[in-house]
C-alpha positions as CSV (number, residue, x, y, z in Angstrom):
1,M,105.4,102.6,31.0
2,K,108.9,101.5,30.3
3,P,110.8,100.8,33.6
4,S,113.5,103.4,34.4
5,Y,117.1,102.2,34.4
6,L,118.2,105.1,36.6
7,H,117.7,103.2,39.8
8,R,120.3,100.7,38.6
9,L,123.0,103.3,38.3
10,T,125.5,103.4,41.2
11,L,127.3,106.3,42.7
12,R,130.6,104.6,42.2
13,Q,129.8,104.2,38.5
14,L,129.0,107.9,38.2
15,E,132.3,108.8,40.1
16,I,134.3,106.7,37.6
17,Y,132.4,108.2,34.7
18,L,133.0,111.7,35.8
19,A,136.8,111.0,36.3
20,V,137.0,109.7,32.7
21,C,135.1,112.8,31.5
22,R,137.4,115.2,33.4
23,L,140.6,113.5,32.5
24,R,139.6,112.3,29.0
25,S,141.5,109.1,29.7
26,Y,140.7,105.6,31.0
27,S,144.2,105.1,32.2
28,R,144.5,108.4,34.1
29,A,141.1,107.9,35.6
30,A,142.2,104.4,36.8
31,D,145.3,105.8,38.4
32,E,143.4,108.5,40.2
33,L,140.8,106.1,41.5
34,A,143.3,103.3,42.3
35,L,141.6,100.9,39.9
36,T,142.8,98.9,36.9
37,Q,142.1,100.2,33.4
38,P,140.0,97.1,32.6
39,A,137.8,97.8,35.7
40,V,137.2,101.4,34.5
41,S,136.3,100.1,31.0
42,A,133.9,97.6,32.4
43,Q,132.1,100.2,34.5
44,I,131.7,102.5,31.4
45,R,130.4,99.6,29.3
46,Q,127.8,98.8,32.0
47,L,126.7,102.5,32.0
48,E,126.3,102.5,28.2
49,Q,124.3,99.3,28.4
50,L,122.0,100.9,31.0
51,V,121.6,104.1,29.1
52,G,121.2,102.4,25.8
53,E,123.4,104.9,24.1
54,P,127.2,105.3,23.5
55,L,128.6,107.8,26.0
56,L,132.1,108.2,24.8
57,D,133.6,108.4,21.3
58,Y,137.3,108.0,20.3
59,V,139.4,109.8,17.7
60,G,142.8,108.3,17.8
61,R,143.7,108.3,21.5
62,R,141.4,111.1,22.4
63,V,138.2,110.5,24.3
64,Y,135.2,112.7,23.4
65,L,131.7,112.8,24.9
66,T,128.7,111.9,22.7
67,P,125.5,114.0,23.1
68,A,124.2,111.3,25.5
69,G,127.5,111.4,27.3
70,E,127.2,115.2,27.8
71,L,123.7,114.8,29.2
72,L,124.8,112.1,31.7
73,E,127.9,114.1,32.7
74,R,125.8,117.2,33.5
75,A,123.3,115.1,35.5
76,A,126.1,113.3,37.4
77,R,127.7,116.6,38.4
78,E,124.4,117.9,39.6
79,L,123.8,114.8,41.6
80,Q,127.3,114.9,43.1
81,Q,126.9,118.5,44.1
82,R,123.6,117.8,45.7
83,L,125.0,115.0,47.7
84,V,127.8,117.2,48.9
85,A,125.3,119.8,49.9
86,V,123.3,117.2,51.9
87,E,126.5,116.2,53.7
88,M,127.1,119.9,54.6
89,E,123.5,120.4,55.7
90,L,123.7,117.4,58.0
91,A,126.9,118.7,59.6
92,Q,125.1,122.1,60.0
93,L,122.4,120.3,62.1
94,Q,125.2,119.4,64.5
95,G,126.5,122.9,64.6
96,V,129.6,122.2,62.4
97,T,130.5,123.9,59.1
98,Q,132.5,121.5,57.1
99,G,132.9,120.3,53.5
100,T,134.7,121.2,50.3
101,L,134.1,124.4,48.3
102,S,135.2,124.6,44.7
103,I,135.9,128.1,43.3
104,A,137.0,129.1,39.8
105,I,138.7,132.6,39.7
106,E,139.7,134.8,36.9
107,S,143.5,134.8,36.9
108,S,143.9,138.4,38.0
109,A,142.2,137.5,41.3
110,Q,145.0,135.1,42.2
111,Y,146.9,138.0,43.7
112,F,144.4,138.6,46.5
113,M,142.1,135.5,46.7
114,P,144.6,133.2,48.5
115,A,144.7,135.6,51.4
116,V,140.9,135.8,51.5
117,I,140.7,132.0,51.5
118,A,143.4,131.6,54.2
119,D,141.4,134.0,56.5
120,F,138.2,132.0,55.8
121,C,139.8,128.7,56.5
122,A,141.3,130.0,59.7
123,S,137.8,130.6,60.9
124,H,136.4,127.4,59.4
125,P,139.2,124.7,59.8
126,A,136.9,121.9,58.8
127,V,136.4,123.4,55.3
128,D,138.6,122.6,52.3
129,V,138.6,125.2,49.5
130,Q,139.8,124.1,46.1
131,L,140.8,126.9,43.7
132,E,140.9,126.8,39.9
133,V,142.7,129.7,38.2
134,V,141.5,130.3,34.7
135,N,140.5,133.2,32.4
136,C,137.0,134.8,32.7
137,A,135.4,132.8,29.9
138,H,136.6,129.5,31.4
139,A,135.4,130.5,34.9
140,L,131.9,131.1,33.6
141,R,131.9,127.9,31.7
142,R,133.0,125.9,34.7
143,I,130.1,127.1,36.9
144,A,127.6,126.5,34.0
145,E,128.9,122.9,33.8
146,H,128.6,122.4,37.6
147,R,132.4,122.0,38.0
148,D,132.5,124.7,40.7
149,E,130.0,126.3,43.1
150,L,131.3,129.8,42.8
151,A,133.3,131.9,40.3
152,V,135.1,135.2,40.8
153,T,135.4,137.6,37.9
154,G,136.6,141.1,37.5
155,S,133.3,142.7,36.3
156,V,129.6,142.3,36.6
157,P,128.5,139.5,34.2
158,E,126.4,140.1,31.1
159,D,124.6,136.8,31.5
160,R,121.3,137.4,33.3
161,A,121.2,133.8,34.3
162,L,124.0,134.5,36.8
163,A,123.5,136.0,40.3
164,F,126.5,138.2,41.3
165,I,127.8,139.7,44.5
166,P,130.2,142.6,44.1
167,F,132.7,142.5,47.0
168,R,135.9,144.5,46.0
169,E,136.8,147.3,43.6
170,N,138.7,146.3,40.5
171,Q,140.7,149.1,39.0
172,L,142.3,148.6,35.5
173,V,145.4,150.8,35.1
174,A,147.4,151.7,32.0
175,L,151.0,150.6,32.3
176,A,154.4,151.2,30.7
177,A,158.1,150.7,31.5
178,P,159.6,153.6,33.6
179,D,161.8,154.7,30.6
180,H,159.0,154.5,28.0
181,P,158.4,157.8,26.2
182,F,154.8,157.8,27.5
183,A,156.1,157.7,31.1
184,G,157.3,161.3,31.0
185,R,154.1,162.7,29.4
186,G,151.1,164.3,30.9
187,S,147.6,163.3,30.1
188,L,147.3,160.9,27.1
189,S,144.1,160.6,25.0
190,P,142.8,157.1,24.3
191,L,143.8,157.5,20.7
192,D,147.4,158.4,21.7
193,F,147.6,155.4,24.0
194,A,146.2,153.1,21.3
195,G,148.9,154.4,18.9
196,E,151.4,152.3,20.8
197,T,151.5,148.5,20.6
198,L,149.1,147.1,23.1
199,L,150.1,143.9,24.9
200,V,147.0,141.8,25.5
201,R,145.9,138.5,27.1
202,E,144.4,135.6,25.3
203,A,140.8,135.6,23.9
204,G,138.5,134.9,26.8
205,S,140.3,137.3,29.2
206,G,137.9,139.6,31.1
207,T,140.5,142.4,31.2
208,R,141.0,142.2,27.5
209,R,137.3,142.3,26.8
210,I,136.7,145.3,29.1
211,F,139.6,147.3,27.6
212,A,138.5,146.6,24.0
213,Q,135.0,147.7,24.9
214,H,136.3,150.9,26.4
215,L,138.4,151.7,23.3
216,Q,135.3,151.2,21.1
217,E,133.3,153.5,23.4
218,Q,136.0,156.2,22.9
219,G,135.8,155.9,19.2
220,V,139.1,153.9,18.7
221,R,138.2,151.3,16.1
222,S,141.6,149.8,15.4
223,F,144.9,149.4,17.2
224,R,148.1,147.3,17.1
225,S,148.2,144.5,19.6
226,R,150.5,141.7,20.5
227,Q,149.0,138.7,22.3
228,L,151.2,137.3,25.1
229,G,148.7,135.1,26.8
230,S,149.3,135.5,30.5
231,L,149.5,138.2,33.1
232,E,153.1,137.6,33.9
233,A,154.1,137.5,30.2
234,V,152.3,140.8,29.6
235,K,154.1,142.4,32.6
236,A,157.4,141.1,31.3
237,G,156.6,142.4,27.9
238,V,155.9,145.9,29.3
239,L,159.3,145.8,31.1
240,A,161.0,144.8,27.9
241,K,159.3,147.7,26.1
242,L,157.4,145.5,23.7
243,G,154.5,147.9,24.2
244,V,152.1,149.1,26.9
245,A,149.2,147.3,28.6
246,V,146.1,147.6,30.7
247,L,146.0,145.3,33.7
248,P,144.1,145.1,37.1
249,L,145.8,147.1,39.8
250,D,145.6,144.0,42.0
251,S,147.9,142.1,39.6
252,C,150.7,144.8,39.4
253,R,150.6,146.6,42.7
254,S,154.0,145.2,43.7
255,E,155.7,146.2,40.5
256,L,154.2,149.8,40.8
257,E,155.4,150.1,44.4
258,Q,158.9,149.0,43.4
259,Q,158.8,151.3,40.4
260,K,159.4,148.5,37.9
261,L,156.3,149.7,36.1
262,V,154.6,153.1,36.0
263,S,150.9,154.0,35.8
264,L,150.2,156.2,32.8
265,S,147.8,159.2,32.9
266,V,145.3,158.2,30.2
267,Q,142.0,160.0,30.0
268,G,139.3,157.8,31.5
269,F,141.7,155.7,33.6
270,P,141.7,153.9,35.9
271,L,138.7,152.0,34.6
272,R,136.6,151.1,37.6
273,H,134.7,147.8,37.9
274,S,134.0,145.3,40.7
275,W,135.3,141.9,41.6
276,C,132.2,139.7,41.8
277,A,131.3,136.3,43.1
278,L,129.0,134.5,40.7
279,Y,126.7,131.5,40.8
280,P,123.7,130.4,38.6
281,R,120.4,132.0,39.6
282,G,118.0,129.4,41.0
283,R,120.8,127.2,42.4
284,H,120.9,127.0,46.1
285,L,124.3,127.5,47.6
286,T,125.7,124.9,50.0
287,P,126.1,126.0,53.6
288,V,129.8,126.4,53.0
289,G,129.3,128.4,49.8
290,Q,126.9,130.8,51.7
291,R,129.4,131.1,54.6
292,F,132.1,132.0,52.1
293,L,129.9,134.7,50.4
294,D,129.2,136.1,53.9
295,H,132.9,136.2,54.5
296,L,133.6,138.1,51.3
297,L,131.1,140.7,52.3
298,G,132.6,141.0,55.8
299,G,130.2,138.9,57.7
300,K,132.8,136.3,58.6
C-alpha cells in the first residue's frame, strides 16, 4: 500500500492554505497571518508537493481553486472545526463554556439577532460570536462549506439535508409610502398589488423567493419589478415612491412605528413563516453551538 502523505501535513500549513482560499490572495493572507508573501508561497508549494496535485490556479491576478484544491479546502475546514469542538469539549469537562461560534444570518435577521447575541454573551462571557450577514442563498452555502456552524434564515429550508429549529415568527408585510395611492385603499387583491412596480432584493434573497412563490400560488404569473439589491435600498425606494415592496416586519418595524412607511391590506398578508436556525443533519454541534440553540429556544 502506498504510504499516506496526510501525516506530513501540519496544522499551520492548513491554516495558511485556508487563509489563501478565503482571501484569494497570497499577499492578503500573509498580512493577516503576519508572514511574508514568500513564506506563504513556500507553504503552498509544499502542500502541492505532498498532495501531488496543483491546488490553486491563476487567471491574471485572481486565485482560483482546482478540484484538488476544493477537496483539500473542505477537508481542512472540517478538521479545523473538529479541533475547535474538541477545545470546547475539554473546557466543558472543567465546567466552562468557552470558544468561538460562527453564524451566518439572512440580512433581514440583522435587526434582531445582535440583541439575541448580546444577551447570550452576557450569560456566557467566555464565548465569542462571529456574525456574517448575507442573503439566504449565501448563508446556506456557507454552512454547506463548513464556514459557519449555524445559519439563520427566514423560512423552513427546502433542503432535507439540513436540520432546522424554528424559534421566532417571521411576518412578511406589504409596504408603501404613506401618500401612495394604495395607502388609502381597503383590501387589495394580489393582482392589484402586483399591478404596481414591485421593488425586490437581489437573486438569492429569501424574502424575494417567498414572495415570488406566493404570487405564483395566487395565479399571478407576471409582474413589473425593479431590483434594488439591499433591504435599506428597497425601503428608500418605497419612500421615494419608486414602487411597493414586501419585507419582513422585523426589518421595517421602526419605519412603520414612525409612520414613514405604511402596511397595506393585501389579501393573504401578512405572509407568516418562521425564523429558523439551521445546521447540516449528521453534524454534531459544538457545546457552544448547542448552548446557543438552547438560548434561542428560551433555555438560556
